VEXVOMAR-143395 format. One record per residue (C-alpha): residue number from 1; residue in one letter; x, y, z. Coordinates in pm, 1 decimal. Layout:
BEGIN
[r NUM,"A",[X,Y,Z]]
...
//
This chain:
BEGIN
[r 1,"M",[-5085.1,6037.7,-5658.2]]
[r 2,"S",[-5078.8,6322.8,-5396.4]]
[r 3,"T",[-5140.2,6693.2,-5388.6]]
[r 4,"S",[-4861.6,6919.3,-5255.7]]
[r 5,"F",[-4868.8,7158.3,-4961.8]]
[r 6,"E",[-5045.0,7471.9,-5074.9]]
[r 7,"R",[-5075.9,7830.4,-4947.4]]
[r 8,"T",[-5172.0,8113.3,-5173.7]]
[r 9,"A",[-5106.3,8487.0,-5152.8]]
[r 10,"T",[-5097.8,8798.8,-5366.6]]
[r 11,"E",[-4770.6,8962.6,-5428.8]]
[r 12,"W",[-4790.7,9098.5,-5790.0]]
[r 13,"I",[-4654.3,9442.0,-5858.6]]
[r 14,"V",[-4695.0,9632.8,-6174.6]]
[r 15,"R",[-4371.2,9810.1,-6246.8]]
[r 16,"E",[-4304.8,10020.3,-6581.0]]
[r 17,"V",[-4333.3,9995.2,-6957.3]]
[r 18,"A",[-3979.3,9971.2,-7112.8]]
[r 19,"P",[-3896.9,10189.8,-7432.4]]
[r 20,"S",[-3951.5,9873.8,-7631.4]]
[r 21,"G",[-4308.6,9841.9,-7514.1]]
[r 22,"A",[-4243.0,9546.6,-7282.7]]
[r 23,"E",[-4453.8,9557.6,-6968.2]]
[r 24,"I",[-4258.7,9489.4,-6655.8]]
[r 25,"H",[-4440.4,9294.2,-6379.1]]
[r 26,"Q",[-4270.8,9202.6,-6040.5]]
[r 27,"I",[-4440.6,8878.1,-5964.8]]
[r 28,"T",[-4285.4,8823.3,-5607.8]]
[r 29,"S",[-4247.1,9077.6,-5344.7]]
[r 30,"V",[-4189.5,8920.0,-5017.9]]
[r 31,"P",[-3841.9,9002.2,-4850.0]]
[r 32,"A",[-3671.2,8678.7,-4907.6]]
[r 33,"I",[-3437.0,8520.2,-5161.8]]
[r 34,"N",[-3675.8,8460.0,-5469.8]]
[r 35,"D",[-3516.7,8257.3,-5744.2]]
[r 36,"H",[-3690.0,8154.7,-6071.6]]
[r 37,"R",[-3446.6,7856.0,-6098.8]]
[r 38,"Y",[-3349.7,7929.4,-6456.0]]
[r 39,"F",[-3124.3,7659.6,-6602.2]]
[r 40,"E",[-3158.2,7713.4,-6976.8]]
[r 41,"V",[-3511.8,7581.4,-6984.4]]
[r 42,"P",[-3841.0,7741.3,-6881.4]]
[r 43,"Y",[-3973.7,7619.7,-6548.2]]
[r 44,"M",[-4321.9,7668.5,-6661.9]]
[r 45,"D",[-4622.6,7449.5,-6782.1]]
[r 46,"A",[-4722.4,7409.1,-7147.0]]
[r 47,"S",[-4989.3,7679.0,-7138.9]]
[r 48,"S",[-4736.9,7943.3,-7015.6]]
[r 49,"R",[-4951.1,8026.8,-6706.6]]
[r 50,"Y",[-4753.5,7900.4,-6417.2]]
[r 51,"V",[-4397.8,7984.1,-6339.1]]
[r 52,"L",[-4216.5,7775.6,-6064.4]]
[r 53,"F",[-3964.9,7955.3,-5833.0]]
[r 54,"T",[-3798.7,7889.6,-5494.2]]
[r 55,"R",[-3789.9,8117.9,-5182.2]]
[r 56,"Q",[-3560.8,8111.0,-4879.1]]
[r 57,"V",[-3528.5,8340.8,-4594.4]]
[r 58,"D",[-3161.5,8347.1,-4621.3]]
[r 59,"S",[-2866.7,8236.3,-4822.6]]
[r 60,"I",[-2816.7,7909.3,-4616.1]]
[r 61,"G",[-3170.1,7870.6,-4503.1]]
[r 62,"P",[-3439.4,7599.0,-4599.4]]
[r 63,"V",[-3582.3,7613.6,-4952.5]]
[r 64,"A",[-3954.7,7604.4,-5047.2]]
[r 65,"L",[-4095.2,7551.3,-5394.6]]
[r 66,"W",[-4351.5,7811.1,-5511.5]]
[r 67,"R",[-4558.2,7871.9,-5801.0]]
[r 68,"A",[-4673.3,8193.9,-5957.0]]
[r 69,"D",[-4999.5,8219.5,-6167.3]]
[r 70,"L",[-4961.4,8473.0,-6447.9]]
[r 71,"E",[-5343.4,8469.6,-6517.6]]
[r 72,"R",[-5468.5,8515.6,-6171.2]]
[r 73,"R",[-5159.2,8714.2,-6040.2]]
[r 74,"L",[-5122.3,8488.0,-5735.6]]
[r 75,"V",[-4837.1,8273.9,-5578.0]]
[r 76,"T",[-4882.1,7945.0,-5422.6]]
[r 77,"Q",[-4643.9,7768.4,-5193.2]]
[r 78,"V",[-4606.8,7429.4,-5311.4]]
[r 79,"T",[-4382.3,7242.1,-5059.2]]
[r 80,"E",[-4260.6,7278.9,-4699.2]]
[r 81,"P",[-3934.1,7449.5,-4666.9]]
[r 82,"T",[-3639.8,7214.3,-4678.4]]
[r 83,"G",[-3266.7,7246.5,-4711.2]]
[r 84,"R",[-3226.4,6944.7,-4936.6]]
[r 85,"M",[-3375.2,7019.4,-5262.8]]
[r 86,"R",[-3157.9,6959.5,-5573.8]]
[r 87,"G",[-3162.8,6794.8,-5919.4]]
[r 88,"Q",[-3428.6,7035.2,-6070.2]]
[r 89,"A",[-3551.8,6930.4,-6415.2]]
[r 90,"V",[-3848.8,7000.8,-6654.7]]
[r 91,"S",[-3999.8,6762.2,-6892.1]]
[r 92,"P",[-3959.2,6864.6,-7268.2]]
[r 93,"D",[-4349.2,6874.5,-7292.1]]
[r 94,"Q",[-4353.6,7113.8,-7000.2]]
[r 95,"R",[-4589.6,6904.0,-6799.5]]
[r 96,"Y",[-4389.4,6792.2,-6513.9]]
[r 97,"F",[-4123.2,6935.6,-6284.7]]
[r 98,"Y",[-3870.4,6714.9,-6092.1]]
[r 99,"Y",[-3650.4,6767.7,-5801.1]]
[r 100,"V",[-3465.4,6534.9,-5552.4]]
[r 101,"N",[-3493.3,6544.8,-5172.0]]
[r 102,"L",[-3231.3,6419.0,-4943.4]]
[r 103,"L",[-3400.2,6221.2,-4669.9]]
[r 104,"D",[-3306.1,6194.0,-4313.4]]
[r 105,"D",[-3163.7,5833.3,-4342.9]]
[r 106,"G",[-2934.1,5934.3,-4623.6]]
[r 107,"D",[-3155.6,5795.9,-4908.4]]
[r 108,"Y",[-3312.2,6017.7,-5184.4]]
[r 109,"E",[-3657.8,6081.7,-5297.9]]
[r 110,"L",[-3716.2,6182.1,-5664.8]]
[r 111,"V",[-4029.9,6382.2,-5686.9]]
[r 112,"R",[-4233.5,6445.3,-6006.9]]
[r 113,"L",[-4473.9,6743.6,-5989.5]]
[r 114,"E",[-4736.2,6807.9,-6239.8]]
[r 115,"I",[-4719.0,7175.8,-6274.7]]
[r 116,"A",[-5068.4,7259.9,-6363.2]]
[r 117,"T",[-5233.4,7037.3,-6105.8]]
[r 118,"L",[-4974.0,7038.0,-5833.9]]
[r 119,"E",[-5011.1,6654.1,-5799.3]]
[r 120,"T",[-4688.3,6471.7,-5702.5]]
[r 121,"E",[-4553.4,6120.9,-5736.3]]
[r 122,"S",[-4228.2,5997.2,-5585.4]]
[r 123,"W",[-3957.4,5726.6,-5613.3]]
[r 124,"R",[-3725.4,5635.3,-5327.1]]
[r 125,"M",[-3369.8,5560.6,-5413.4]]
[r 126,"D",[-3078.6,5475.1,-5177.9]]
[r 127,"G",[-2793.9,5715.9,-5127.7]]
[r 128,"G",[-2492.9,5524.0,-5200.8]]
[r 129,"A",[-2238.4,5653.4,-5452.0]]
[r 130,"L",[-2504.4,5812.0,-5687.1]]
[r 131,"A",[-2579.5,6121.8,-5489.6]]
[r 132,"P",[-2744.8,6369.0,-5747.9]]
[r 133,"R",[-2473.8,6645.2,-5792.0]]
[r 134,"T",[-2623.1,6881.3,-6042.6]]
[r 135,"L",[-2929.3,6972.5,-6220.7]]
[r 136,"G",[-3143.7,6716.8,-6387.2]]
[r 137,"S",[-3279.8,6640.5,-6728.3]]
[r 138,"V",[-3563.9,6421.5,-6862.4]]
[r 139,"T",[-3598.8,6242.6,-7183.0]]
[r 140,"P",[-3890.1,6322.5,-7433.5]]
[r 141,"D",[-4048.1,6004.2,-7361.9]]
[r 142,"L",[-4056.6,6064.9,-6997.7]]
[r 143,"R",[-3885.9,5732.7,-6930.2]]
[r 144,"Y",[-3545.5,5852.8,-6796.0]]
[r 145,"Y",[-3436.8,6098.8,-6540.0]]
[r 146,"I",[-3050.0,6206.3,-6584.7]]
[r 147,"N",[-2816.2,6355.6,-6331.7]]
[r 148,"S",[-2446.6,6316.6,-6246.1]]
[r 149,"A",[-2247.0,6203.7,-5939.2]]
[r 150,"Y",[-1918.2,6190.6,-5796.4]]
[r 151,"L",[-1782.1,5850.6,-5744.3]]
[r 152,"G",[-1471.3,5944.0,-5560.2]]
[r 153,"A",[-1118.1,5914.7,-5663.8]]
[r 154,"K",[-1169.7,6218.2,-5887.1]]
[r 155,"R",[-1414.7,6025.8,-6105.6]]
[r 156,"F",[-1742.9,6136.8,-6216.1]]
[r 157,"A",[-2054.2,5963.3,-6365.0]]
[r 158,"I",[-2367.0,6028.5,-6555.7]]
[r 159,"W",[-2659.6,5822.5,-6440.6]]
[r 160,"R",[-3016.1,5770.6,-6558.3]]
[r 161,"F",[-3300.4,5647.8,-6352.4]]
[r 162,"D",[-3563.3,5430.3,-6538.2]]
[r 163,"F",[-3922.6,5525.9,-6428.9]]
[r 164,"Q",[-4051.3,5201.9,-6571.8]]
[r 165,"T",[-3809.2,4962.9,-6384.6]]
[r 166,"G",[-3698.8,5179.9,-6098.3]]
[r 167,"E",[-3338.4,5114.7,-6176.6]]
[r 168,"R",[-3035.5,5349.3,-6164.4]]
[r 169,"T",[-2758.2,5286.0,-6422.2]]
[r 170,"I",[-2420.8,5460.5,-6488.9]]
[r 171,"I",[-2411.7,5542.4,-6851.1]]
[r 172,"W",[-2090.9,5747.5,-6885.7]]
[r 173,"E",[-1783.3,5795.0,-6660.3]]
[r 174,"Q",[-1507.4,6054.7,-6683.8]]
[r 175,"G",[-1215.2,6207.9,-6469.3]]
[r 176,"E",[-1214.0,6554.0,-6306.9]]
[r 177,"E",[-1287.3,6735.4,-6633.4]]
[r 178,"M",[-1643.7,6633.7,-6594.1]]
[r 179,"C",[-1686.5,6801.4,-6255.7]]
[r 180,"N",[-1949.8,7042.6,-6399.2]]
[r 181,"A",[-2119.4,6805.2,-6644.5]]
[r 182,"H",[-2450.0,7013.7,-6673.9]]
[r 183,"P",[-2620.2,6709.4,-6869.3]]
[r 184,"Q",[-2902.9,6828.7,-7101.8]]
[r 185,"I",[-3117.7,6588.1,-7314.1]]
[r 186,"D",[-3225.7,6701.9,-7646.3]]
[r 187,"P",[-3589.1,6771.2,-7617.4]]
[r 188,"G",[-3628.2,6644.9,-7983.2]]
[r 189,"G",[-3408.4,6339.6,-7970.0]]
[r 190,"T",[-3191.3,6098.8,-7751.2]]
[r 191,"D",[-2864.7,6297.3,-7744.7]]
[r 192,"L",[-2697.1,6419.0,-7429.8]]
[r 193,"M",[-2505.7,6726.6,-7407.5]]
[r 194,"I",[-2222.8,6723.6,-7157.2]]
[r 195,"Q",[-2007.8,7014.0,-7051.9]]
[r 196,"H",[-1634.2,6943.5,-7067.2]]
[r 197,"N",[-1419.3,7164.1,-6835.2]]
[r 198,"R",[-1096.8,7124.8,-7002.8]]
[r 199,"G",[-805.3,7157.6,-6743.8]]
[r 200,"A",[-1040.2,7134.7,-6441.7]]
[r 201,"Q",[-898.8,7016.3,-6112.9]]
[r 202,"V",[-1079.9,6879.6,-5804.3]]
[r 203,"D",[-984.8,6785.2,-5459.3]]
[r 204,"D",[-1058.7,6443.0,-5298.2]]
[r 205,"E",[-1429.2,6533.8,-5210.4]]
[r 206,"G",[-1487.7,6633.9,-5580.5]]
[r 207,"R",[-1493.2,7021.7,-5517.4]]
[r 208,"M",[-1359.1,7211.8,-5801.7]]
[r 209,"V",[-1035.4,7359.0,-5709.4]]
[r 210,"V",[-966.9,7478.1,-6066.8]]
[r 211,"R",[-1288.0,7540.2,-6274.2]]
[r 212,"F",[-1102.3,7508.6,-6622.2]]
[r 213,"G",[-751.0,7559.1,-6755.6]]
[r 214,"E",[-615.5,7790.0,-7019.7]]
[r 215,"I",[-785.8,7602.3,-7312.4]]
[r 216,"G",[-1132.4,7659.9,-7156.3]]
[r 217,"K",[-1453.0,7478.3,-7172.0]]
[r 218,"T",[-1605.9,7280.6,-7467.4]]
[r 219,"I",[-1925.9,7071.9,-7521.9]]
[r 220,"Y",[-1967.9,6710.2,-7650.9]]
[r 221,"L",[-2239.9,6456.0,-7701.9]]
[r 222,"I",[-2332.6,6112.7,-7592.5]]
[r 223,"D",[-2656.5,5909.7,-7638.4]]
[r 224,"I",[-2894.6,5798.4,-7378.2]]
[r 225,"D",[-2713.6,5466.4,-7369.5]]
[r 226,"G",[-2379.3,5628.0,-7293.7]]
[r 227,"G",[-2249.9,5547.2,-7638.4]]
[r 228,"N",[-2189.1,5734.0,-7968.3]]
[r 229,"H",[-1938.1,5996.8,-7822.6]]
[r 230,"R",[-1894.7,6294.8,-8038.9]]
[r 231,"T",[-1688.4,6601.8,-7987.3]]
[r 232,"L",[-1813.4,6921.8,-8119.3]]
[r 233,"P",[-1651.7,7249.4,-8283.4]]
[r 234,"W",[-1720.0,7437.5,-7966.5]]
[r 235,"G",[-1440.0,7615.5,-7795.9]]
[r 236,"K",[-1068.8,7634.5,-7900.8]]
[r 237,"P",[-931.9,7570.6,-8164.0]]
[r 238,"Y",[-1296.9,7659.5,-8332.7]]
[r 239,"T",[-1432.7,7930.4,-8120.4]]
[r 240,"R",[-1349.2,8095.6,-7799.7]]
[r 241,"P",[-1421.7,7882.7,-7522.3]]
[r 242,"T",[-1786.8,7829.0,-7398.1]]
[r 243,"Q",[-1912.4,8015.2,-7093.7]]
[r 244,"G",[-2098.5,7703.1,-6966.1]]
[r 245,"H",[-2424.8,7872.6,-7063.0]]
[r 246,"Q",[-2561.3,7647.3,-7340.3]]
[r 247,"C",[-2890.7,7501.9,-7424.1]]
[r 248,"W",[-3078.2,7308.1,-7693.5]]
[r 249,"I",[-3261.6,7502.8,-7965.1]]
[r 250,"G",[-3604.9,7361.2,-7935.5]]
[r 251,"K",[-3642.7,7053.5,-8128.3]]
[r 252,"T",[-3404.6,7139.0,-8419.2]]
[r 253,"H",[-3109.9,6945.7,-8257.1]]
[r 254,"G",[-2914.2,7262.3,-8260.6]]
[r 255,"I",[-2723.7,7410.2,-7979.4]]
[r 256,"L",[-2690.8,7774.3,-7865.6]]
[r 257,"S",[-2419.0,7903.1,-7633.5]]
[r 258,"T",[-2224.6,8214.9,-7522.1]]
[r 259,"V",[-1846.5,8216.8,-7559.9]]
[r 260,"S",[-1582.0,8438.5,-7392.8]]
[r 261,"E",[-1222.9,8434.4,-7291.2]]
[r 262,"R",[-1012.9,8580.8,-7020.2]]
[r 263,"G",[-855.8,8907.9,-7113.2]]
[r 264,"V",[-1110.1,8979.7,-7399.9]]
[r 265,"S",[-1299.4,9291.7,-7329.7]]
[r 266,"R",[-1693.8,9308.3,-7359.3]]
[r 267,"E",[-1654.5,9551.3,-7639.3]]
[r 268,"Q",[-1464.9,9308.3,-7846.4]]
[r 269,"L",[-1704.0,9025.0,-7764.3]]
[r 270,"A",[-1998.7,9250.1,-7873.9]]
[r 271,"E",[-1836.0,9354.3,-8194.5]]
[r 272,"E",[-1744.1,8989.4,-8311.9]]
[r 273,"G",[-2063.3,8834.7,-8153.4]]
[r 274,"N",[-2013.6,8600.8,-7878.9]]
[r 275,"L",[-2362.5,8442.3,-7907.5]]
[r 276,"L",[-2326.9,8119.9,-8132.8]]
[r 277,"A",[-2543.9,7856.7,-8272.6]]
[r 278,"L",[-2449.0,7508.4,-8416.6]]
[r 279,"W",[-2702.6,7298.3,-8611.4]]
[r 280,"P",[-2640.6,6946.2,-8733.3]]
[r 281,"G",[-2436.1,6909.0,-9038.8]]
[r 282,"E",[-2238.6,7244.4,-8980.0]]
[r 283,"E",[-1876.8,7237.2,-8966.1]]
[r 284,"R",[-1864.5,7506.2,-8680.0]]
[r 285,"P",[-2108.1,7739.3,-8497.8]]
[r 286,"V",[-2220.3,8059.1,-8651.4]]
[r 287,"V",[-2277.4,8405.5,-8488.8]]
[r 288,"V",[-2639.9,8464.3,-8406.3]]
[r 289,"G",[-2617.3,8780.6,-8179.0]]
[r 290,"R",[-2384.5,9084.6,-8203.0]]
[r 291,"G",[-2405.3,9432.5,-8049.5]]
[r 292,"Y",[-2376.9,9308.2,-7695.1]]
[r 293,"A",[-2165.0,9087.2,-7492.3]]
[r 294,"Y",[-2400.2,8813.5,-7357.7]]
[r 295,"S",[-2397.3,8607.4,-7054.3]]
[r 296,"H",[-2689.1,8358.7,-6987.7]]
[r 297,"V",[-2915.1,8268.0,-7292.8]]
[r 298,"N",[-3224.4,8065.7,-7364.3]]
[r 299,"A",[-3372.4,7953.3,-7697.3]]
[r 300,"S",[-3766.3,7966.6,-7756.4]]
[r 301,"R",[-3936.2,7628.8,-7747.7]]
[r 302,"D",[-4020.9,7676.5,-8109.1]]
[r 303,"G",[-3656.2,7713.2,-8204.4]]
[r 304,"R",[-3707.7,8064.1,-8366.8]]
[r 305,"F",[-3581.5,8312.8,-8110.1]]
[r 306,"W",[-3338.6,8370.0,-7829.2]]
[r 307,"V",[-3305.2,8585.1,-7529.0]]
[r 308,"G",[-3007.2,8673.4,-7331.3]]
[r 309,"D",[-2867.7,8890.2,-7055.7]]
[r 310,"E",[-2587.6,9140.7,-7113.2]]
[r 311,"L",[-2254.2,9086.6,-6929.9]]
[r 312,"E",[-2237.0,9335.4,-6624.7]]
[r 313,"A",[-2524.2,9579.3,-6762.1]]
[r 314,"A",[-2767.7,9309.6,-6723.8]]
[r 315,"R",[-3008.5,9433.0,-6997.1]]
[r 316,"L",[-3226.1,9179.0,-7166.3]]
[r 317,"V",[-3193.7,9144.5,-7549.8]]
[r 318,"V",[-3408.0,8931.7,-7781.7]]
[r 319,"G",[-3305.2,8817.7,-8122.1]]
[r 320,"S",[-3392.1,8597.2,-8415.0]]
[r 321,"L",[-3198.4,8262.7,-8470.8]]
[r 322,"K",[-3283.9,8297.8,-8856.5]]
[r 323,"T",[-3161.9,8659.6,-8899.5]]
[r 324,"A",[-2938.1,8715.9,-8603.1]]
[r 325,"R",[-3107.6,9051.8,-8585.2]]
[r 326,"C",[-3181.9,9174.2,-8213.5]]
[r 327,"A",[-3367.5,9421.6,-7984.6]]
[r 328,"L",[-3327.0,9545.0,-7643.2]]
[r 329,"L",[-3618.6,9418.0,-7446.9]]
[r 330,"C",[-3585.9,9603.6,-7116.0]]
[r 331,"E",[-3322.1,9693.7,-6836.4]]
[r 332,"T",[-3342.0,9470.5,-6535.9]]
[r 333,"G",[-3142.7,9660.9,-6277.0]]
[r 334,"S",[-2983.7,9348.0,-6149.4]]
[r 335,"S",[-2639.4,9373.0,-5994.3]]
[r 336,"M",[-2482.0,9078.4,-6149.1]]
[r 337,"S",[-2290.4,9004.4,-5828.0]]
[r 338,"S",[-2153.1,8667.6,-5707.2]]
[r 339,"P",[-2480.3,8523.7,-5587.4]]
[r 340,"Q",[-2659.8,8350.8,-5867.9]]
[r 341,"Y",[-2989.1,8503.3,-5772.1]]
[r 342,"T",[-2872.2,8842.7,-5864.1]]
[r 343,"H",[-2821.0,8736.2,-6239.0]]
[r 344,"P",[-3136.0,8783.1,-6464.2]]
[r 345,"H",[-3113.5,8432.3,-6626.0]]
[r 346,"P",[-3381.3,8509.7,-6860.6]]
[r 347,"Y",[-3607.7,8261.0,-7050.6]]
[r 348,"F",[-3903.8,8271.6,-7279.1]]
[r 349,"S",[-4241.9,8117.3,-7167.1]]
[r 350,"P",[-4341.4,7826.8,-7406.2]]
[r 351,"D",[-4571.2,8056.0,-7601.7]]
[r 352,"N",[-4297.4,8333.6,-7624.1]]
[r 353,"R",[-4529.9,8589.6,-7467.9]]
[r 354,"W",[-4334.8,8641.5,-7166.0]]
[r 355,"V",[-3972.7,8651.7,-7064.8]]
[r 356,"I",[-3913.4,8550.2,-6719.3]]
[r 357,"Y",[-3607.3,8683.2,-6514.4]]
[r 358,"N",[-3468.1,8757.4,-6172.4]]
[r 359,"S",[-3351.5,9097.8,-6049.1]]
[r 360,"D",[-3231.6,9251.4,-5715.2]]
[r 361,"R",[-3317.0,9605.4,-5837.3]]
[r 362,"T",[-3482.9,9659.7,-5503.4]]
[r 363,"G",[-3199.2,9508.4,-5308.3]]
[r 364,"I",[-3382.0,9198.5,-5269.8]]
[r 365,"P",[-3392.3,8910.3,-5530.2]]
[r 366,"Q",[-3745.6,8895.7,-5695.1]]
[r 367,"V",[-3889.5,8720.6,-5998.5]]
[r 368,"Y",[-4019.3,8932.6,-6286.0]]
[r 369,"A",[-4203.0,8893.4,-6590.6]]
[r 370,"A",[-4165.8,9112.9,-6909.4]]
[r 371,"R",[-4469.8,9086.4,-7137.9]]
[r 372,"V",[-4312.6,9087.6,-7500.7]]
[r 373,"P",[-4458.1,9351.7,-7723.4]]
[r 374,"E",[-4687.1,9201.4,-7988.3]]
[r 375,"G",[-4505.1,9170.1,-8315.2]]
[r 376,"L",[-4157.5,9233.5,-8187.7]]
[r 377,"L",[-4012.6,8894.2,-8223.3]]
[r 378,"E",[-4166.0,8851.9,-8562.5]]
[r 379,"S",[-4023.3,9179.7,-8697.1]]
[r 380,"L",[-3670.3,9039.4,-8626.6]]
[r 381,"E",[-3715.2,8760.4,-8857.6]]
[r 382,"A",[-3784.6,8996.3,-9162.5]]
//
């Protein structure tokens, strides 16, 4: 085991108190692209003290991994800048963060970082055909790391890396409609959720030419061995198409996702409810959030609550998965422009005390933390 590169600074800025009572803190302030790396899961440790984020001086420059300490109000540089970081994942127990580095000889290095101690361990793998294409995911028993790859000839694969044996294995293979698989392991089981971009088209290099067709996106499941394929009642003909922003609901085996459709107004989505949840045994998803048109969502680790950012207006809303009641948490000031770092991408800390999000309200992307008012979430369950 080794300890990563470290450099610590103070950047914390106390902003305002929202009408909800949420205290808004800007935890980064350097004029660079600061991105909290949201991908439906919290990139934090189990104690909810540390937040991982990346920083780069411009949109095509090298990326460094940083860690914010919410207790001491400090930020620490964890890695040297590199232009080759991809495949980020966090273990379901919130202990480890994973990422893949492309090495100079074309091989890959899978790094496991212990979030609290910053100790690292790495595994080298040959480049070959299984170059990591997307974000990663890790099984609850910490044995397997999951990613996807482009195989050529408009074929895509889901592969797993076995930390015990050091082997990489293709467990699932599909055509161009799996171009944006977004694989996510159930933190309470062994199912793997896959995004299905129906009608998608790619070029010979695997780049998306058409992201999805008229029927839109849906979701299906396979198991960790690539078997037991199950279609789910997401998207047409059951619901509007999924937006591609979906996540597991804690360890309940339920799935949370936003839905939308071309030509449908935000007002209509808000009225009918475009935040849906599907639990095992249910015939189709049910609405768990109305009143706003949601974009990116996250479910709390205890499976009780959700947080989402609003389409265009970028306000943050929290709600109960039990009652579907919701409340406005705060305004973010995010522009919701083309770069992903201008989207709030909110997520709950594991203890539900914080909502972490991005905002370019100052003109520069920074990472923010909103302290959730005591009792607010519980009041939504009544």
